[in-house]
C-alpha positions in Angstrom: 29.3 243.6 -120.5 26.7 241.9 -118.3 25.3 240.1 -121.3 28.7 238.8 -122.2 29.4 237.6 -118.7 26.0 235.9 -118.6 26.8 234.1 -121.8 30.2 232.9 -120.6 28.6 231.7 -117.3 25.9 229.8 -119.2 28.5 228.1 -121.4 30.6 227.1 -118.3 27.5 225.8 -116.5 26.5 223.7 -119.6 30.0 222.2 -119.7 29.7 221.1 -116.1 26.0 220.1 -116.0 25.4 218.3 -119.4 27.9 215.5 -118.8 26.0 214.6 -115.6 23.0 213.8 -117.8 24.9 211.5 -120.2 22.6 208.6 -120.9 19.5 210.5 -119.9 18.6 211.5 -123.5 16.6 209.3 -125.9 18.6 206.8 -127.9 16.3 204.1 -129.1 13.5 204.6 -131.7 10.8 204.8 -129.1 12.8 206.2 -126.1 11.6 209.2 -124.2 13.4 212.3 -125.4 14.8 212.9 -122.0 14.7 211.1 -118.6 15.9 212.1 -115.2 17.3 208.6 -114.8 20.3 207.2 -116.7 19.9 204.3 -119.0 21.6 202.0 -116.5 19.3 203.1 -113.7 16.3 202.6 -115.9 17.2 199.0 -116.8 18.4 197.9 -113.4 15.7 196.0 -111.6 13.3 193.1 -112.0 11.0 192.6 -115.0 8.2 190.5 -116.2 8.3 189.5 -119.9 4.8 190.5 -120.9 5.1 189.6 -124.6 7.6 187.4 -126.6 7.5 186.8 -130.3 10.0 184.6 -132.3 9.7 183.9 -136.0 12.4 181.6 -137.5 13.1 179.3 -140.3 14.7 176.1 -139.0 16.7 173.8 -141.3 17.6 170.3 -140.2 20.0 167.8 -141.9 23.2 168.3 -143.9 21.2 168.1 -147.1 18.6 170.6 -145.9 16.0 167.8 -146.0 13.7 169.3 -143.4 12.7 173.0 -143.4 10.3 174.4 -140.9 8.8 177.8 -140.2 8.3 178.1 -136.5 6.5 181.0 -134.8 6.3 181.3 -131.0 3.9 183.9 -129.7 3.6 184.6 -126.0 1.0 187.1 -124.7 1.1 187.1 -120.9 0.3 183.6 -119.8 -0.8 182.4 -123.2 1.8 180.4 -125.2 1.3 179.5 -128.8 3.6 177.8 -131.2 2.8 177.5 -134.9 4.9 175.1 -137.1 4.7 174.7 -140.9 6.8 172.2 -142.8 7.8 174.1 -145.9 7.4 172.4 -149.2 5.4 169.4 -147.8 1.9 170.7 -148.4 1.0 169.6 -144.9 -1.4 171.6 -142.7 0.0 174.1 -140.2 0.3 172.6 -136.6 -0.6 174.8 -133.7 0.2 173.9 -130.1 -1.2 175.9 -127.1 0.4 176.2 -123.7 0.6 178.1 -120.5 3.5 180.3 -119.3 4.4 179.6 -115.7 7.3 182.0 -115.4 8.9 184.6 -117.7 11.2 187.0 -115.9 14.5 188.9 -116.2 16.5 190.8 -113.7 19.4 193.2 -114.0 21.4 194.4 -111.0 23.5 197.5 -110.7 26.8 195.5 -110.5 26.3 194.2 -114.1 24.8 190.8 -113.4 21.6 189.4 -114.9 19.5 186.3 -114.6 16.4 185.1 -116.5 13.8 182.3 -116.2 11.4 181.1 -118.9 9.0 178.2 -118.1 6.0 177.0 -120.0 3.7 174.0 -120.0 1.9 172.0 -122.6 -0.9 169.5 -121.9 -2.1 166.8 -124.3 -5.0 164.5 -123.7 -5.8 161.4 -125.7 -8.7 158.9 -125.3 -8.6 155.4 -126.6 -11.9 154.8 -128.5 -11.9 151.1 -127.7 -10.9 151.0 -124.0 -11.9 154.6 -123.1 -8.6 154.9 -121.4 -7.5 158.5 -121.1 -3.8 159.5 -121.3 -2.9 163.0 -120.1 0.7 164.1 -120.9 2.0 167.3 -119.4 5.3 168.7 -120.8 7.1 171.4 -118.8 10.1 173.2 -120.2 12.2 175.5 -117.9 15.1 177.5 -119.2 17.3 179.6 -116.9 20.4 181.8 -117.6 22.7 184.0 -115.7 25.7 186.1 -116.5 26.8 189.7 -117.0 25.2 192.6 -118.9 26.4 195.9 -120.3 25.6 198.5 -123.0 27.5 198.6 -126.2 29.1 201.8 -127.5 28.6 203.6 -130.7 29.2 201.2 -133.6 28.3 201.7 -137.3 24.7 203.1 -137.3 24.0 202.3 -133.7 24.1 205.1 -131.0 26.0 204.8 -127.7 24.1 202.4 -125.3 21.5 201.6 -128.0 22.3 197.9 -127.8 22.5 195.5 -124.8 25.1 192.8 -124.4 24.3 189.7 -122.4 27.3 187.5 -121.7 26.0 184.1 -120.6 28.0 182.3 -117.9 25.5 179.5 -117.0 22.4 178.0 -118.6 20.1 175.1 -117.7 17.3 173.4 -119.5 14.9 171.1 -117.7 12.3 169.0 -119.6 9.7 167.3 -117.3 7.2 164.9 -118.8 4.3 163.7 -116.6 2.1 160.9 -118.0 -1.2 160.0 -116.3 -3.3 157.1 -117.4 -6.9 156.9 -116.3 -9.0 153.8 -117.0 -12.7 153.8 -117.5 -13.0 152.9 -113.8 -13.4 156.3 -112.1 -12.8 154.9 -108.7 -9.3 153.6 -109.6 -6.3 155.7 -109.0 -4.7 156.9 -112.2 -1.3 155.5 -113.1 1.3 158.2 -113.2 4.9 158.3 -114.4 7.4 161.2 -114.4 10.5 161.6 -116.6 13.0 164.4 -116.1 15.8 165.4 -118.5 18.2 168.2 -117.6 21.1 169.9 -119.4 23.5 172.3 -117.7 26.1 174.4 -119.5 28.9 176.7 -118.3 30.7 179.1 -120.6 34.0 180.8 -120.6 33.9 184.6 -120.6 32.5 185.7 -123.9 31.9 182.2 -125.3 28.2 182.7 -125.5 26.7 186.2 -125.8 23.5 187.8 -127.0 23.1 191.3 -128.5 19.7 192.9 -128.2 18.6 196.2 -129.7 16.9 198.5 -127.2 14.0 200.0 -129.2 12.5 201.4 -126.0 14.0 201.9 -122.6 11.6 203.5 -120.1 11.4 203.3 -116.3 8.5 200.8 -116.5 8.8 199.3 -120.0 11.5 197.9 -122.3 11.4 196.7 -125.9 14.1 194.3 -127.0 14.8 193.1 -130.6 17.3 190.5 -131.8 18.2 189.1 -135.3 18.9 185.4 -135.2 21.4 183.5 -137.4 22.4 180.3 -135.6 24.2 177.3 -136.9 25.1 174.0 -135.2 26.9 170.9 -136.6 27.9 167.7 -135.0 29.9 164.8 -136.4 29.2 162.4 -133.6 28.1 159.7 -136.0 28.6 158.9 -139.7 25.6 160.7 -140.8 26.3 164.0 -138.9 23.8 166.4 -137.6 23.2 170.1 -138.6 20.8 172.7 -137.5 20.3 176.2 -138.9 18.0 178.9 -137.5 17.4 182.2 -139.1 14.9 184.9 -138.2 14.3 187.3 -135.3 12.8 187.6 -131.8 11.5 190.4 -129.7 10.4 190.9 -126.1 8.5 193.5 -124.1 9.5 193.8 -120.5 7.4 195.5 -117.8 8.7 196.5 -114.4 7.6 194.2 -111.6 5.3 195.9 -109.1 6.9 196.3 -105.7 5.3 194.0 -103.1 3.8 195.8 -100.1 3.3 194.2 -96.7 0.6 195.0 -94.3 1.9 195.7 -90.8 
């Protein structure tokens, strides 16, 4: 009789306690089997994007007359973009840069924001005049909106995917050109050109779906398939752009800043 009562009590306790841990069990491929924190609690906070990798085929023109393979590889502060013109027989072009900011933040109320900023410096020297031209390109992309987990759909488990609904985005291109003559005492001539694009979106107009391969307290792995198409008929020729491939990110939790009294 005591054994029977114990079994019934265990079942009742399980029915009460297990729902409290919903979202604490592993969902993604590399998730921990169990965590004392819910998936929402684990994602909430500020993150540095430690690695970012994007591999896409880009097609320009209505007649597919330009096809590029573009790979962007970010490792910490190191930024590298490799571009190959498919079918042209040309050499692969590599451009190195420096990451200035690469961060994401998710708050407990369902809002997110991100900033991605990198810089490329090019130096050219005129063989005849020895005039040196240094051009610094800075690209800054910011986004904000709402975030939530997606439910169980097809082969995906509940809360295995992350939905980002973008409300606002802004892109700023800053080009600083500095010309130094062979006279070292002369001040270099400098010009700055800034271009900015700001977009606002209706609810659900622009969204991103990311797979959560790993969701830990201090590390997150995100993966996304890309299949984007854009077409404009602003002129007689028309403009089209297709991008197919994937991108992935590794987020690491920001260290809490401590102050010395």
